[in-house]
Structure formats: structure tokens, C-alpha cells
C-alpha positions as CSV (number, residue, x, y, z in Angstrom):
1,M,0.0,0.0,0.0
2,A,3.0,2.3,0.6
3,R,4.1,2.2,-3.1
4,G,2.3,4.1,-5.8
5,R,-0.5,2.5,-7.8
6,D,0.3,0.7,-10.9
7,T,-1.2,2.0,-14.2
8,L,-2.7,-0.1,-16.9
9,K,-2.7,1.6,-20.3
10,A,-5.4,0.5,-22.7
11,A,-7.1,1.5,-26.0
12,P,-10.8,1.9,-26.6
13,R,-12.5,-1.0,-28.4
14,V,-14.9,-0.1,-31.2
15,E,-15.4,-3.5,-32.9
16,F,-17.3,-6.3,-31.2
17,G,-18.3,-9.9,-31.7
18,S,-16.6,-13.3,-31.1
19,R,-14.6,-13.1,-34.3
20,T,-13.2,-9.8,-33.3
21,S,-12.4,-11.1,-29.8
22,R,-10.6,-14.1,-31.3
23,R,-8.6,-11.9,-33.6
24,L,-7.6,-9.7,-30.6
25,R,-6.4,-12.8,-28.6
26,R,-4.4,-14.1,-31.4
27,S,-2.6,-10.8,-31.6
28,G,-1.8,-11.0,-27.8
29,R,-4.4,-8.6,-26.7
30,V,-7.4,-9.0,-24.3
31,P,-10.9,-7.5,-24.6
32,G,-12.3,-5.9,-21.5
33,V,-14.9,-3.6,-20.1
34,V,-14.7,-0.9,-17.3
35,Y,-17.9,-0.2,-15.4
36,S,-18.7,3.0,-13.5
37,G,-21.6,3.6,-11.3
38,G,-24.2,5.5,-13.2
39,S,-22.1,5.9,-16.3
40,E,-22.0,3.9,-19.5
41,A,-19.6,0.9,-19.5
42,R,-16.5,1.5,-21.7
43,P,-15.1,-1.4,-23.7
44,F,-11.3,-1.5,-24.1
45,Q,-8.4,-3.7,-25.4
46,V,-5.1,-4.2,-23.6
47,A,-1.9,-6.3,-24.1
48,E,-2.2,-9.5,-22.1
49,R,1.4,-9.3,-20.9
50,E,0.7,-5.8,-19.5
51,V,-2.5,-6.6,-17.7
52,R,-0.9,-9.8,-16.3
53,A,2.1,-7.7,-15.0
54,V,-0.3,-5.4,-13.2
55,L,-2.3,-8.2,-11.7
56,A,0.9,-10.0,-10.6
57,G,1.9,-6.9,-8.5
58,G,-0.7,-8.0,-6.0
59,Q,-2.5,-4.7,-5.6
60,A,-6.2,-4.8,-5.5
61,L,-6.4,-1.2,-6.6
62,F,-4.7,0.2,-9.7
63,D,-5.3,2.9,-12.3
64,L,-6.7,2.4,-15.8
65,E,-5.7,4.9,-18.4
66,L,-7.8,4.8,-21.6
67,E,-6.5,6.6,-24.6
68,G,-8.3,10.0,-24.8
69,A,-9.6,9.8,-21.2
70,K,-8.3,10.6,-17.8
71,R,-6.8,8.0,-15.5
72,V,-9.3,6.4,-13.1
73,P,-8.8,4.0,-10.1
74,V,-10.2,0.6,-10.7
75,V,-10.4,-2.9,-9.2
76,V,-10.9,-6.2,-11.0
77,K,-14.6,-7.1,-11.2
78,E,-14.2,-10.4,-13.0
79,Q,-11.6,-12.2,-15.2
80,Q,-12.0,-15.2,-17.5
81,L,-9.2,-17.6,-18.1
82,H,-8.9,-20.2,-20.8
83,P,-9.7,-23.6,-19.2
84,V,-6.6,-25.3,-20.8
85,R,-4.0,-22.7,-21.7
86,D,-4.8,-20.5,-18.7
87,S,-4.5,-17.4,-20.9
88,L,-6.6,-14.4,-20.1
89,Q,-9.7,-14.3,-22.3
90,H,-11.6,-11.3,-20.9
91,I,-11.4,-8.9,-18.0
92,D,-14.0,-6.6,-16.4
93,L,-12.9,-3.7,-14.2
94,Q,-14.9,-1.6,-11.8
95,E,-14.2,2.1,-11.4
96,V,-14.2,3.1,-7.7
97,K,-14.3,6.2,-5.6
98,L,-11.3,6.5,-3.2
99,D,-13.5,7.8,-0.4
100,E,-16.1,4.9,-0.5
101,A,-15.4,1.5,1.0
102,I,-15.4,-1.5,-1.4
103,Q,-15.2,-5.3,-1.0
104,A,-12.3,-7.1,-2.6
105,E,-10.7,-10.6,-2.6
106,V,-7.4,-10.7,-0.9
107,A,-4.9,-13.6,-0.9
108,V,-4.1,-15.4,2.4
109,E,-0.5,-16.6,2.7
110,L,1.0,-18.9,5.3
111,E,4.1,-17.9,7.2
112,G,6.3,-19.8,9.6
113,A,5.8,-23.3,8.2
114,E,9.5,-24.1,8.4
115,V,9.6,-23.7,12.2
116,S,6.2,-25.3,12.9
117,P,6.7,-28.2,15.5
118,G,4.1,-30.3,13.6
119,V,5.8,-29.8,10.3
120,K,9.2,-30.7,11.8
121,E,7.6,-34.0,13.1
122,G,6.6,-34.8,9.6
123,G,3.0,-33.6,9.7
124,V,1.2,-32.5,6.6
125,L,0.3,-28.8,6.4
126,E,-2.7,-28.1,4.2
127,H,-3.6,-24.6,3.0
128,V,-7.4,-24.7,3.0
129,T,-8.6,-21.1,2.4
130,R,-6.4,-19.1,0.0
131,E,-8.5,-16.0,-0.5
132,I,-10.9,-14.1,1.7
133,T,-13.2,-11.1,1.1
134,V,-12.5,-7.9,2.9
135,E,-14.1,-4.4,3.0
136,A,-12.1,-1.2,3.2
137,L,-11.4,2.0,1.4
138,P,-9.8,1.3,-2.0
139,T,-6.5,2.7,-0.8
140,E,-6.6,0.5,2.3
141,I,-7.2,-2.8,0.7
142,P,-4.1,-4.9,1.7
143,E,-2.1,-6.8,-1.0
144,R,-2.3,-9.9,1.2
145,L,-3.1,-11.3,4.6
146,V,-0.6,-13.4,6.5
147,A,-1.6,-16.4,8.6
148,D,1.1,-17.4,11.2
149,V,1.4,-21.2,11.3
150,S,4.8,-21.3,13.2
151,A,3.2,-22.6,16.4
152,M,1.0,-25.3,14.8
153,E,1.3,-28.9,16.0
154,I,0.0,-32.1,14.6
155,N,-3.9,-32.1,14.6
156,D,-4.0,-28.3,15.0
157,T,-6.4,-26.2,12.9
158,L,-5.9,-22.5,12.2
159,Q,-9.1,-20.4,11.9
160,L,-9.7,-17.0,10.1
161,S,-10.3,-15.4,13.5
162,T,-6.6,-15.7,14.4
163,V,-5.5,-13.8,11.3
164,A,-4.5,-10.2,12.0
165,V,-6.0,-7.5,9.7
166,P,-4.8,-3.9,9.3
167,E,-6.7,-1.1,10.9
168,G,-9.7,0.0,8.8
169,V,-10.1,-3.4,7.1
170,T,-13.1,-5.6,7.9
171,L,-13.3,-9.4,7.2
172,I,-16.4,-10.3,5.3
173,A,-17.3,-13.6,6.9
174,E,-20.4,-14.7,8.9
175,D,-18.3,-16.4,11.5
176,P,-14.5,-16.2,11.2
177,E,-14.3,-19.0,13.8
178,E,-15.9,-21.3,11.2
179,V,-13.5,-20.5,8.4
180,T,-10.5,-22.8,8.3
181,I,-7.3,-21.3,6.9
182,A,-4.9,-24.3,7.5
183,T,-4.8,-27.7,9.0
184,L,-1.8,-29.9,10.2
185,S,-2.5,-33.6,9.9
186,P,-0.4,-36.6,11.1
187,P,2.3,-37.9,8.8
188,R,0.9,-40.1,6.0
189,V,2.0,-43.7,6.4
190,E,1.9,-45.9,3.4
191,E,0.6,-49.4,4.3
192,E,2.8,-52.2,3.0
193,P,1.0,-55.1,1.4
194,E,0.8,-58.2,3.6
195,P,2.7,-61.2,2.4
196,A,0.5,-63.7,0.6
197,V,1.1,-66.6,3.0
198,E,-2.0,-68.5,2.1
199,E,-1.2,-68.1,-1.6
200,E,2.3,-69.4,-1.1
201,A,0.9,-72.4,0.9
202,E,-1.4,-73.3,-1.9
203,L,1.4,-73.2,-4.4
204,V,3.5,-75.5,-2.2
205,G,0.7,-77.9,-2.0
206,E,0.2,-78.0,-5.7
207,E,3.9,-78.6,-6.4
208,G,4.7,-81.0,-3.6
209,E,1.7,-83.3,-3.5
210,A,0.1,-85.3,-6.2
211,P,-3.7,-85.0,-6.6
212,A,-5.8,-87.6,-4.8
213,A,-7.2,-89.0,-8.0
214,E,-3.6,-89.8,-9.3
215,L,-2.8,-91.6,-6.0
216,V,-5.9,-93.7,-6.2
217,G,-5.1,-94.6,-9.8
218,E,-1.6,-95.7,-8.9
219,E,-2.8,-97.9,-6.1
220,G,-5.4,-99.5,-8.3
221,E,-2.8,-100.3,-11.0
222,G,-0.5,-102.0,-8.4
223,A,-3.4,-104.2,-7.2
224,E,-4.3,-105.3,-10.7
225,S,-0.7,-106.3,-11.4
226,G,-0.5,-108.4,-8.2
227,D,-3.7,-110.2,-9.1
228,S,-2.6,-111.1,-12.6
229,G,0.7,-112.3,-11.3
230,G,-1.1,-114.7,-9.0
231,E,-3.0,-116.1,-11.9
């Protein structure tokens, strides 16, 4: 929040339709729309690498500078990604007033995992909730929230209520005690398959013993030989 806001420079978009949008994407540009309360929505186009660079900065609030118009503060309203390539397909922005509170999604990051007693014992740390909605003035929206897991032991659960938020920022959750940020489970032990004792015994029986029918046959042949010899 201390550094200046990033600026995204874009050009107005005057042609519409799916064919036009596909042509834009093939050229490395992304179609978008900026909305403003009470004003007409303004379509624009922007280089995908530039908008991704701004979004990667982590700031919820940045400026949009459309050719021929003044720079305005905006937040991301919605973005659409390609289901396979993960490329940005479309982005909607919302113009905001700096003196009016807004709601925004903020990333939750885990800190201190390397010194956690449970992790040192081989426990499995799972990051359950990665984003949370907050409300604040646009200039006070934090880039991220930090959840301290350094004291977690095996079978511990970390709730949203334990996460510190900056002054002026409100968590939007019905009950922070019910929102799980992270869990630390016991080590996963892979069960070794039990030796097939019964199967081995069956194999030994098949190889070391003759079938009962054969034994009966052999005894019968011996008896017949003895009888003929007597005759």
C-alpha cells in the first residue's frame, strides 16, 4: 500500500463480436470492459502481458488509463481464463471512488511453516482457504493477509479469527471461527501389502503333493498287477 498505484494503459474497443475477440487474442491482446456507477460501460483492449504484469503486482487497486480519457482508479470485477491454456480471455474492471469502501478478494498466505513443530515432526500442512473477502477504502485494501502457522502442532487447525488484519479493514465472513485457513495432519504412512502366506501355501501344496485322483489310480494299478501275477 505504501508504493504508488500501478497504471494499466489500454485502448478503446470499437469492434465487437466473437470473431473480433478471437482476432484480438491471437494478436496478444485481451478485450475488457470498465464499469462505472451511473455511467455507460466502456469497452477496451489491452496487451495481455501488460495486464498480467499489473495483476501479478498483487495490488487490488490500480489505475486504468484509456486513450483519450483521464486516469481512473479501478479494481478487478471479473476475469475469464482459458480452461486449458490459462491465458486471459476477458477482463471486467470496476471504477471506484477513493472515499467509499469496497469489497475485494485478498490472498491469504501462510508464514512460519519451516519452524512449525508439527511440520518438523513430519505432519502434513494443508492450506485450505487461499482467499478471503475484505471491506475497506480502496486505498486501504491490503495486498495480502498473513496467517502465522509457526506454532501449529499435529492435529491443530488455524481459523480465520486468528489472522490479523490492518486497521480500517473488515473481514467479510459470517463467523471467522468457522473459516479454516490451514490444518496440520499426522504424517501419511503408506501401508505395506501383507505377504501372501495363504497363496504361497497353496502353491507348495500344488507342487509337492500329487492330486488324490492320481494316488488312487496308482494304487489301483498295483493291485491289478498283483492279481494277474497270482493267476
